[in-house]
C-alpha positions in Angstrom: 105.2 110.8 104.7 102.0 109.5 104.0 100.9 106.5 102.2 99.7 107.8 98.8 97.4 104.3 98.4 95.1 104.8 101.6 92.2 105.7 98.8 92.7 102.8 96.9 89.4 100.5 96.4 89.2 98.9 93.4 86.2 96.8 93.5 86.5 92.9 92.4 85.1 92.3 89.1 82.1 89.8 89.7 80.8 92.1 92.8 80.9 95.3 90.4 78.9 93.5 87.6 76.4 92.1 90.2 76.3 95.5 92.2 75.7 97.5 88.7 73.0 95.0 87.9 71.3 95.2 91.1 71.2 99.1 91.2 69.8 99.0 87.4 67.1 96.9 88.9 66.0 98.8 91.5 66.3 102.2 89.8 63.2 101.5 88.0 61.3 100.5 91.7 61.7 103.7 92.7 60.3 105.7 89.8 56.5 106.4 88.7 56.2 106.6 84.9 53.2 108.2 83.5 52.7 107.9 80.0 52.0 105.6 76.9 53.2 102.0 77.1 55.8 102.7 74.4 57.0 106.0 76.1 57.0 104.1 79.8 59.2 101.3 78.3 61.7 103.6 76.9 62.0 105.6 80.1 62.5 102.1 81.7 65.0 100.9 79.6 66.6 104.3 79.7 67.3 104.2 83.2 68.7 100.9 83.3 71.2 101.7 80.7 72.0 104.8 82.4 72.3 103.4 86.0 74.0 100.3 85.0 76.3 102.4 82.7 77.1 104.8 85.3 77.7 102.7 87.9 80.2 100.5 86.0 82.0 103.9 84.6 82.2 105.4 87.9 83.2 102.5 89.9 86.2 101.5 87.2 87.7 104.9 87.2 87.3 106.0 90.5 88.7 102.4 91.5 92.1 103.4 88.9 92.2 106.8 89.7 92.4 106.0 93.7 96.0 104.9 92.9 97.0 108.5 92.2 100.2 108.8 90.4 102.3 106.3 91.2 105.3 108.1 89.7 105.0 111.2 92.1 104.7 108.8 95.0 107.6 109.1 97.8 110.2 106.9 96.8 109.7 104.2 99.3 106.3 103.6 98.4 107.3 103.4 94.5 109.9 101.1 95.6 107.3 98.6 97.3 105.0 98.7 94.2 107.9 97.9 91.7 108.8 95.1 94.2 105.1 93.6 94.3 103.6 94.4 90.9 106.2 96.3 88.7 105.5 100.3 88.3 104.7 99.8 84.6 102.4 96.6 85.3 100.5 98.7 87.8 100.2 101.9 85.7 99.3 99.9 82.8 96.3 98.2 84.4 95.5 101.6 85.4 95.5 103.2 82.1 93.9 99.7 80.7 90.7 100.2 83.1 90.1 104.0 82.5 90.1 103.5 78.9 87.4 100.5 79.8 85.6 102.9 81.8 85.2 105.5 78.7 84.6 102.9 76.6 81.2 101.7 78.5 80.3 105.7 78.8 80.7 106.1 75.0 78.7 102.8 74.5 76.1 104.3 76.7 75.6 107.3 74.7 75.0 105.3 71.5 72.4 102.7 73.0 70.4 105.7 74.7 70.4 107.5 71.1 69.3 103.9 69.7 66.8 103.7 72.5 65.6 107.0 71.5 64.8 106.2 68.0 63.1 102.7 68.8 59.2 102.7 68.1 58.4 99.1 69.6 58.8 97.9 73.4 60.3 94.8 72.6 63.0 96.7 70.3 63.8 98.8 73.6 64.1 95.5 75.6 66.7 94.4 72.7 68.7 97.4 72.9 69.0 97.4 76.5 70.1 93.5 76.6 72.6 94.2 73.8 74.1 97.4 75.7 74.2 95.3 79.0 76.0 92.0 77.5 78.4 94.7 75.7 79.1 96.8 78.7 79.7 93.5 81.0 81.6 91.7 78.3 84.0 95.2 78.4 84.4 94.4 82.3 85.2 90.6 81.5 87.9 91.4 79.0 89.5 93.7 81.7 89.3 91.0 84.6 93.0 90.9 84.9 93.5 94.6 85.3 90.8 94.9 87.3 91.9 92.0 89.7 95.5 93.6 90.0 94.1 96.7 90.8 91.5 94.9 93.4 94.3 93.1 95.0 97.3 95.8 94.9 94.4 98.1 96.8 93.6 95.7 99.1 97.3 95.2 100.3 98.7 98.5 99.5 96.2 100.8 101.4 97.5 99.2 104.7 100.9 100.1 104.2 101.9 102.3 107.1 102.6 106.3 107.2 106.1 106.7 107.7 106.9 110.1 109.6 109.9 112.0 107.7 111.9 112.4 110.8 115.6 110.5 111.5 115.0 106.7 111.4 116.8 103.9 113.0 116.6 100.5 111.6 117.0 97.6 114.3 118.6 94.6 112.5 120.0 91.3 114.1 118.8 87.4 113.7 115.8 86.0 115.3 114.9 85.8 119.0 118.3 88.2 119.8 115.9 90.8 121.4 115.3 93.6 118.8 111.6 94.0 119.9 112.3 94.7 123.8 115.3 96.8 122.7 112.7 98.7 120.5 110.5 99.1 123.5 113.3 99.8 125.8 114.3 102.8 123.7 111.2 104.2 123.2 109.7 103.3 126.5 106.5 102.0 124.8 104.9 98.8 123.4 105.8 99.4 119.5 103.0 99.7 116.8 102.6 96.9 114.4 102.1 98.1 111.1 101.1 96.1 107.9 104.3 95.3 105.4 104.0 93.3 102.6 107.6 91.3 103.1 107.6 90.6 107.3 106.3 87.5 109.1 104.4 89.9 111.7 104.6 93.3 110.1 106.7 96.3 110.9 107.5 97.1 114.5 107.5 101.0 115.0 108.4 103.0 118.1 109.0 106.8 118.3 110.8 108.5 121.0 112.8 112.0 121.6 116.4 112.2 121.5 118.3 115.4 121.7 115.1 117.3 121.2 114.2 115.6 118.0 111.6 113.0 117.2 112.8 109.8 116.1 111.3 106.6 114.4 112.9 103.1 115.2 111.4 100.2 112.7 112.3 96.7 113.7 111.5 94.1 110.4 110.9 90.4 112.0 111.1 88.4 108.8 113.3 90.4 106.7 116.7 91.4 108.0 116.9 88.1 110.2 117.7 86.0 107.6 121.1 85.5 104.8 120.8 87.5 101.5 120.7 83.7 100.0 117.9 82.8 101.2 115.6 86.2 100.4 113.8 86.0 97.1 114.1 89.0 94.7 110.9 90.8 95.9 112.5 90.6 99.6 115.7 92.0 98.2 113.6 94.8 96.7 111.8 95.5 100.2 115.1 96.1 101.7 115.9 98.6 99.2 112.7 100.2 100.3 113.7 100.2 103.6 117.2 101.7 103.1 115.5 104.7 101.7 114.1 105.4 105.2 117.1 104.2 107.2 119.5 107.1 108.8 121.3 104.3 111.1 121.2 100.7 111.7 121.3 99.2 115.3 123.0 95.9 115.2 121.6 93.6 117.9 124.1 90.6 118.9 123.3 87.8 121.4 126.7 87.0 123.2 124.9 84.3 125.2 124.0 82.6 122.1 120.7 81.4 123.6 118.9 82.3 120.7 120.5 79.6 118.7 123.0 81.3 116.9 126.8 81.7 117.1 128.8 84.7 117.1 130.0 83.4 113.9 126.9 83.5 112.2 126.2 86.7 113.7 129.0 88.1 112.6 128.2 87.1 109.1 124.7 88.7 109.1 126.4 91.7 110.3 128.4 92.0 107.2 125.4 91.4 104.8 123.3 94.4 106.7 126.3 96.3 106.1 126.6 95.5 102.4 122.6 95.8 101.9 122.1 99.4 103.7 125.5 101.4 103.3 124.5 103.2 106.5 126.3 104.1 109.8 125.7 101.3 112.4 126.0 101.0 116.0 126.5 97.5 117.3 125.1 96.5 120.8 125.2 93.1 122.7 121.8 92.5 124.1 121.0 90.1 126.9 124.2 91.0 128.8 122.5 90.2 132.3 122.3 86.4 131.6 124.9 84.4 133.3 127.4 82.6 131.0 127.3 85.0 128.2 130.3 85.3 126.3 132.0 88.6 126.1 130.8 91.0 123.3 132.9 91.5 120.2 135.1 94.3 120.8 133.8 98.1 120.6 130.4 96.4 120.9 128.0 98.3 123.8 126.7 95.8 126.2 122.9 96.4 127.1 120.2 94.7 128.7 116.5 95.7 127.6 115.3 93.6 130.4 117.0 95.4 133.1 117.9 98.8 131.2 121.5 98.8 131.4 123.2 100.7 128.6 120.2 101.8 127.3 120.5 105.6 128.3 124.2 105.2 126.8 122.7 104.0 123.6 120.5 106.9 123.4 123.4 109.0 123.5 125.5 107.1 121.0 122.3 107.4 118.6 122.0 111.1 119.1 125.7 111.8 118.5 126.2 109.4 115.3 123.1 111.0 113.4 124.7 114.4 114.2 128.3 113.2 113.2 126.9 111.0 109.7 123.9 112.7 108.5 122.2 110.7 105.8 120.7 112.5 102.7 117.7 110.3 101.7 115.4 110.9 98.5 111.9 112.5 99.2 
C-alpha cells in the first residue's frame, strides 16, 4: 500500500513568486534580439510575460495535482487527511489553486495579444507590468489554499508505505517494553516512520510467521494514553490505524516498574478493545524482573531481553490470525 502523496510538493507562495520573477528576468539575458527597437521591446516583454505566466501556472497546477485523487486513495490515508485537514478542505484547496493557475494562463494570452497590438515601447512595458501585477495578485488571493497544500505536502509525503500483509498493532502504556518486544519478535531494529500523531513516529517491524510476511507496528505517543486525554485529531488517527490492524498485542508490565498499576493497565486495555474491536493477545513483559506481581490470568509471560515466551507468542499470533481473519477496506 503505497503512500499516494509522495509526489505532493506545492511551493510556498512567496518563494513561488520570487522564483517566477527571477526566471522572467533571466529569460531575456540568454536571448539575442535583432530587429528594430520597437520589435526588440515587444519580444523582450513577450518573453517575460510567457516565462512568468508559465512558471506560475505550471507550479500551481503541478503542485495541486501532486495530491492525486484523494477520493481514490487507500482508506487509511483518507482517514489521515480527514484528521489533519478535512477531505473537503484539501480537495477544495486543490480546485481553487487549479482554477487560479488557469486564470493566470488566460490572462497571459490576453496580455500577449495586447502586446502584439502595441506600437510604443512604453506601452509594451506598461502591459507587461500590468500582467505581472495581476498574475501575482491571483497568487496572493489564493495564499490560504497554496499554504495549506504546501504544508500538507510537507507532512503527507513523509507518511510511510504500509504493506498489504497481516498487521499486528503493539499497544500498552509507556515504558512497558513495546519496542523491545517488537524487536524480539522480528529479530531486528524497528524502522521509524513519520506519522503525524505520535511523539517519535511509528515503529515498524517485519517478519515471517507460518510462511507469511507480517507487519508489526508500535505507536508511541498515541495508544499509550487514556482516551479522555486524546484530542479529536488523535482519535481520528486511531481510526486510521484500526484500518490496518488485524490483531492487537497488549503488553502488561506486572513488575509495575514503568510506573503504572495493574489496575491502570487493565483500564487502558479496555480502551484499546473499545477503540479497535480486533482480536487481542495479552502478554506480560518483564517477567524476568524479580518481585514482579503475577500476570493476570490467561496472560502469556514473556521477557523481551531474555527471549522467554517469544516463540510461544509467535505461535499464538499465527493461530489467532488464522482463526479470526479480519476483512479490511482497501
